[in-house]
C-alpha positions as a printed Julia matrix, in Angstrom:
409×3 Matrix{Float64}:
 -79.54   13.33   95.2
 -77.07   11.94   92.67
 -76.82   10.78   89.07
 -75.14    7.38   89.08
 -74.2     5.11   86.18
 -73.98    1.41   87.04
 -72.53   -1.13   84.64
 -73.28   -4.86   84.94
 -71.2    -7.42   83.06
 -72.23  -10.62   81.36
 -71.81  -12.9    84.37
 -73.88  -10.47   86.46
 -76.86  -10.68   84.08
 -76.39  -14.31   83.01
 -79.9   -15.42   84.06
 -83.31  -13.84   84.53
 -82.99  -14.55   88.26
 -79.77  -12.53   88.4
 -81.4    -9.73   86.41
 -84.26   -9.57   88.93
 -81.78   -9.55   91.82
 -79.91   -6.63   90.27
 -83.13   -4.65   89.87
 -84.01   -5.29   93.52
 -80.52   -4.29   94.66
 -80.51   -1.08   92.63
 -83.9    -0.05   94.01
 -82.84   -1.0    97.54
 -79.76    1.26   97.32
 -81.51    4.1    95.46
 -81.99    7.24   97.55
 -84.89    9.67   97.03
 -84.11   11.92   94.11
 -81.34    9.72   92.7
 -81.22    9.29   88.94
 -80.01    5.86   87.85
 -78.61    4.71   84.52
 -77.67    1.07   83.96
 -75.35   -0.12   81.2
 -75.53   -3.85   80.56
 -73.53   -6.47   78.7
 -74.94   -9.52   76.93
 -76.16  -12.36   79.15
 -73.43  -14.83   80.16
 -71.89  -16.49   77.11
 -74.36  -14.97   74.64
 -71.67  -13.17   72.63
 -69.67  -16.38   72.27
 -72.84  -18.22   71.28
 -73.58  -15.63   68.59
 -70.04  -15.95   67.22
 -70.5   -19.72   67.12
 -73.7   -19.27   65.14
 -71.83  -17.14   62.63
 -69.11  -19.78   62.39
 -71.84  -22.21   61.37
 -72.25  -20.09   58.24
 -68.6   -19.32   57.51
 -65.26  -20.34   59.01
 -64.17  -16.71   59.09
 -67.23  -14.62   60.04
 -65.12  -11.56   60.88
 -64.42  -11.03   57.2
 -67.95   -9.61   57.23
 -67.38   -7.08   60.0
 -70.55   -5.04   59.46
 -72.77   -8.11   59.62
 -70.96   -9.35   62.73
 -71.77   -6.07   64.45
 -75.41   -6.38   63.4
 -75.42   -9.82   64.97
 -73.45   -9.17   68.16
 -75.39   -6.06   69.2
 -78.5    -8.19   69.68
 -76.99   -9.75   72.82
 -76.96   -6.48   74.77
 -80.43   -5.56   73.5
 -81.74   -8.77   75.03
 -80.23   -7.91   78.43
 -81.43   -4.31   78.38
 -85.04   -5.13   77.55
 -85.23   -7.85   80.21
 -83.69   -5.52   82.8
 -86.23   -2.8    82.01
 -89.02   -5.38   82.38
 -87.6    -6.37   85.77
 -87.79   -2.8    87.05
 -91.33   -2.39   85.74
 -92.35   -5.64   87.45
 -91.06   -4.19   90.74
 -93.09   -1.01   90.3
 -90.29    1.24   89.0
 -90.82    2.79   85.58
 -87.9     2.06   83.26
 -86.93    2.17   79.6
 -84.35    0.27   77.57
 -82.29    2.12   74.97
 -79.73    0.92   72.47
 -76.41    2.75   72.34
 -77.5     4.76   69.29
 -80.81    5.67   70.96
 -78.76    6.98   73.9
 -76.78    9.16   71.5
 -73.56    7.13   71.24
 -71.81    8.03   67.98
 -68.81    6.04   66.73
 -66.32    5.99   63.91
 -66.71    3.62   60.96
 -64.43    0.77   62.12
 -66.74   -2.2    62.55
 -65.97   -4.59   65.47
 -63.3    -2.2    66.79
 -65.19    1.07   66.98
 -64.27    4.11   69.03
 -66.72    6.59   70.49
 -66.57    9.96   68.74
 -69.35   11.74   70.62
 -72.37   11.19   72.87
 -75.51   13.31   72.67
 -77.5    12.13   75.72
 -80.62   14.31   75.37
 -82.91   11.26   75.2
 -81.35    9.85   78.37
 -81.87   13.12   80.28
 -85.47   13.25   79.09
 -86.2     9.74   80.35
 -84.46   10.4    83.69
 -86.42   13.61   84.17
 -89.59   11.56   83.65
 -88.62    9.46   86.7
 -87.47    6.38   84.81
 -84.49    4.13   85.37
 -82.68    4.1    82.04
 -81.1     0.83   80.86
 -78.63    1.21   77.99
 -76.96   -1.46   75.88
 -73.2    -1.43   76.33
 -70.57   -2.27   73.73
 -72.24   -0.4    70.86
 -73.01    2.84   69.07
 -73.8     3.92   65.52
 -71.66    5.44   62.78
 -72.55    8.28   60.42
 -74.63    5.89   58.3
 -76.66    4.75   61.3
 -75.05    1.3    61.2
 -74.34   -0.47   64.48
 -70.66   -0.5    65.44
 -69.33   -2.49   68.39
 -66.47   -1.28   70.6
 -64.51   -4.52   70.98
 -64.63   -7.1    73.75
 -65.07   -5.41   77.11
 -66.57   -2.39   75.37
 -69.46   -2.15   77.83
 -67.0    -0.69   80.35
 -66.12    2.02   77.84
 -69.8     2.66   77.12
 -70.56    3.07   80.83
 -67.74    5.48   81.64
 -68.26    7.51   78.47
 -71.99    7.82   79.14
 -71.25    8.8    82.74
 -68.94   11.52   81.45
 -71.46   12.8    78.9
 -74.18   12.91   81.56
 -71.8    14.59   84.05
 -72.64   11.81   86.48
 -71.44   11.86   90.07
 -69.89    8.41   89.78
 -69.64    5.28   87.67
 -69.85    1.87   89.3
 -68.55   -1.16   87.41
 -70.16   -4.32   88.8
 -68.46   -7.59   87.92
 -67.82  -11.08   89.24
 -64.73   -9.95   91.17
 -64.78   -7.57   94.11
 -62.15   -5.12   92.94
 -58.76   -4.71   91.32
 -56.04   -7.01   92.66
 -52.25   -6.85   92.7
 -52.39   -9.88   90.35
 -55.02  -12.21   88.96
 -56.3   -14.01   92.09
 -57.04  -17.08   89.98
 -53.29  -17.43   89.39
 -51.76  -15.88   92.53
 -53.27  -17.03   95.81
 -51.7   -14.17   97.73
 -53.02  -11.42   95.45
 -54.09   -8.32   97.4
 -57.15   -6.21   96.68
 -56.35   -2.54   96.22
 -58.54    0.11   97.79
 -57.36    2.73   95.3
 -55.39    3.02   92.07
 -54.73    5.98   89.79
 -56.15    6.27   86.27
 -52.61    6.12   84.85
 -51.71    2.93   86.72
 -55.03    1.25   85.97
 -54.67    2.14   82.3
 -51.28    0.4    82.2
 -52.63   -2.62   84.09
 -55.55   -2.91   81.66
 -53.38   -2.36   78.58
 -50.98   -5.04   79.76
 -53.63   -7.69   80.31
 -55.55   -7.07   83.54
 -59.02   -8.04   82.32
 -61.04   -6.29   85.01
 -61.25   -3.07   82.94
 -60.96   -2.23   79.25
 -58.14    0.31   78.65
 -60.35    2.71   76.72
 -62.79    2.89   79.65
 -60.01    4.04   81.97
 -58.98    6.69   79.43
 -62.58    7.91   79.41
 -62.64    8.08   83.22
 -59.49   10.2    83.28
 -60.7    12.43   80.45
 -64.01   13.21   82.14
 -62.67   13.06   85.71
 -65.3    10.47   86.66
 -64.43    8.37   89.74
 -64.8     4.67   88.87
 -65.72    2.14   91.55
 -65.01   -1.49   90.57
 -67.03   -3.79   92.82
 -68.8    -7.13   93.04
 -72.34   -7.75   91.87
 -72.76  -10.4    94.53
 -71.66   -8.54   97.69
 -72.1    -5.03   99.08
 -68.41   -4.73   99.99
 -66.4    -1.7    98.93
 -64.26   -2.52   95.91
 -61.47   -0.51   94.28
 -61.67    3.19   93.43
 -59.96    4.41   90.27
 -59.27    8.13   90.43
 -56.69   10.85   89.88
 -54.59   10.25   92.98
 -54.46    8.26   96.2
 -55.92    9.52   99.44
 -54.41    6.72  101.5
 -51.03    5.35  102.47
 -51.19    2.94   99.49
 -49.15    5.53   97.59
 -46.09    4.2    99.41
 -46.11    1.01   97.31
 -43.44    1.03   94.58
 -45.29   -1.56   92.5
 -49.08   -1.58   92.31
 -49.59   -4.84   90.49
 -48.45   -7.65   88.23
 -50.38   -7.99   84.97
 -50.21  -10.73   82.38
 -51.47  -11.38   78.88
 -51.43  -14.84   77.33
 -53.39  -13.81   74.25
 -50.37  -12.56   72.34
 -48.25  -13.81   69.47
 -44.76  -12.94   68.25
 -43.9   -12.1    64.65
 -40.31  -11.92   63.42
 -39.47  -10.47   60.01
 -35.94  -11.65   59.22
 -33.35  -10.25   56.86
 -34.88   -6.94   55.81
 -32.85   -3.93   54.62
 -31.43   -1.81   57.46
 -32.4     1.46   55.81
 -34.65    4.42   56.68
 -38.36    3.86   56.1
 -38.41    0.09   56.55
 -40.09    0.2    59.97
 -42.65    2.63   58.59
 -43.33    0.27   55.68
 -44.19   -2.59   58.03
 -46.06   -0.81   60.78
 -48.05    1.6    58.61
 -49.43   -1.43   56.75
 -50.47   -2.98   60.07
 -51.98    0.32   61.22
 -54.01    0.58   58.02
 -55.45   -2.85   58.93
 -56.32   -1.56   62.45
 -53.86   -3.96   64.07
 -52.18   -2.82   67.29
 -48.5    -3.68   67.68
 -46.56   -4.0    70.93
 -43.04   -4.85   72.22
 -41.06   -3.88   69.1
 -37.4    -4.9    68.88
 -35.05   -4.23   65.95
 -31.61   -5.84   65.86
 -28.66   -5.78   63.48
 -28.5    -9.24   61.9
 -25.65   -8.77   59.46
 -23.64   -5.55   59.5
 -21.74   -6.37   56.31
 -24.91   -6.98   54.29
 -26.73   -4.14   56.12
 -29.79   -6.24   56.96
 -31.76   -6.4    60.17
 -34.52   -8.36   61.92
 -37.77   -6.79   63.15
 -39.57   -8.55   66.01
 -42.88   -7.48   67.56
 -46.01   -8.8    69.22
 -49.69   -8.56   68.3
 -52.89   -9.73   69.94
 -53.52  -13.42   69.25
 -56.9   -12.57   67.74
 -55.18  -10.36   65.15
 -52.48  -12.89   64.24
 -54.05  -14.31   61.06
 -54.73  -10.88   59.61
 -51.35   -9.54   60.78
 -49.49  -12.4    59.12
 -51.3   -11.76   55.87
 -50.32   -8.09   55.98
 -46.72   -8.78   57.01
 -46.26  -11.49   54.36
 -47.22   -8.96   51.7
 -44.76   -6.36   53.0
 -42.03   -8.97   53.48
 -42.29  -10.03   49.84
 -41.98   -6.41   48.79
 -38.88   -5.97   50.96
 -37.36   -9.31   49.9
 -37.22  -10.49   53.52
 -35.52  -13.8    54.26
 -38.45  -15.16   56.27
 -41.45  -14.35   58.47
 -41.59  -16.47   61.62
 -44.57  -16.85   63.95
 -44.5   -17.97   67.57
 -47.75  -18.47   69.45
 -46.54  -20.1    72.68
 -45.65  -16.76   74.27
 -47.07  -14.58   77.03
 -46.39  -11.15   78.45
 -45.88  -10.48   82.15
 -45.59   -6.93   83.47
 -45.16   -4.87   86.61
 -46.93   -1.54   86.99
 -46.47    1.29   89.47
 -45.87    5.03   89.48
 -43.64    4.4    92.49
 -40.93    2.83   90.32
 -39.98    6.3    89.11
 -37.0     7.32   91.21
 -36.56    3.79   92.57
 -33.49    2.27   90.85
 -33.26   -1.49   90.89
 -36.9    -2.29   90.18
 -36.11   -3.87   86.81
 -33.22   -5.84   88.31
 -35.52   -7.27   90.98
 -38.03   -8.36   88.32
 -35.37   -9.97   86.14
 -33.8   -11.61   89.2
 -37.1   -13.17   90.24
 -37.46  -14.73   86.79
 -33.84  -15.84   86.72
 -34.17  -17.68   90.03
 -36.95  -19.77   88.49
 -34.92  -20.45   85.34
 -37.32  -18.43   83.19
 -35.79  -16.93   80.05
 -36.8   -13.47   78.84
 -37.38  -13.1    75.09
 -38.26   -9.4    74.75
 -38.25   -6.5    77.24
 -40.23   -3.27   76.88
 -40.67   -0.37   79.29
 -42.7     2.75   79.91
 -42.48    5.35   82.66
 -44.54    3.2    85.02
 -44.26   -0.34   83.67
 -41.79   -3.04   82.66
 -42.91   -5.96   80.48
 -41.2    -9.25   79.6
 -42.16  -11.74   76.91
 -41.74  -15.33   78.13
 -42.82  -18.79   77.04
 -46.54  -19.29   77.53
 -45.9   -22.58   79.3
 -44.17  -20.8    82.22
 -46.55  -17.85   82.54
 -48.14  -18.9    85.84
 -44.74  -19.54   87.42
 -43.46  -16.18   86.13
 -46.41  -14.22   87.54
 -46.1   -15.86   90.95
 -42.32  -15.35   91.09
 -42.6   -11.65   90.33
 -45.54  -11.15   92.72
 -43.66  -12.86   95.55
 -40.72  -10.51   94.93
 -42.73   -7.3    95.24
 -45.55   -8.51   97.52
 -43.82  -10.92   99.94
 -46.08  -13.2   101.92
 -46.45  -12.32  105.59
């Protein structure tokens, strides 16, 4: 007897046939006494289709963030209701619940919400009645009762958070890939599937661009101590387990994976005063606009005039808003110029094993150098090293670094 949360992504529920197949699979794997909760994403490209509809009304629909959340949450509701119908058709009682119905409470930041609390009494009640519970991912409600979405990939966060609130035995993330790889297998032919990876390493991989998991979902898994199993919807093979520590010899690997992110942009604020408080002036304004900043570099541009340049990266989707914010601050600081570069990408290596292994950075830089790839910005953490390169050479950069740390047999 176990309580298991299973999350199915958009490609997994893209058609009614796939939805029926999932219901059959879940019932086929269900053991007597098991309690099953499903968290589902919108069907296929539904979210993109809804955004396109909004763009038919206005060129910038995200200026109306509350209304966008009202619109986008309908995609997951469609999936959940159809999934519940599928179970009922197969003779298994089921009920669909929205995130708010399942007790998911969020902050007030529309389109980029964060879960504040989950009160899952309704879910427990339905499970105790013998039902399979199907919950919409990606959404909760704020203090006003308004729908708030959790950002793209937020269904992963919903699933792990709900698993934690329910004190589930495990959380399974079903997707169109069969686990977590040492690099994106669509780019690197020799990418290796990992059997295990720690929460800390997976969090870095996700934060640095590995799209298989949303970073916040990994944080939730670590916080609640819920083992996460990333696996394929279309096979019964074992995937990748995300947990506190390894139980296998995989811990001997210095580097766990190579991540990349091509959805970034670089902003350079040139000729600003090199005085205390300037960095705070820029980045507090961006924070107030809920814009995340990464890879920050400050350099002395002119010692005699005591001015400096501030360079940093933001997500490509935040660029328009970030530029508007930065332009306002730059005018206030009498900056020389604000420059934007969009043809950039970030490539990173991740691994707890690099601690105490001198030379890891040199090997990464050497692999790029041998391919004639220039590094624009470098940033590091305890278990990762990231380089900003031209977007046009991203694929070559990822393969060069992967070949260095995961040589082909």
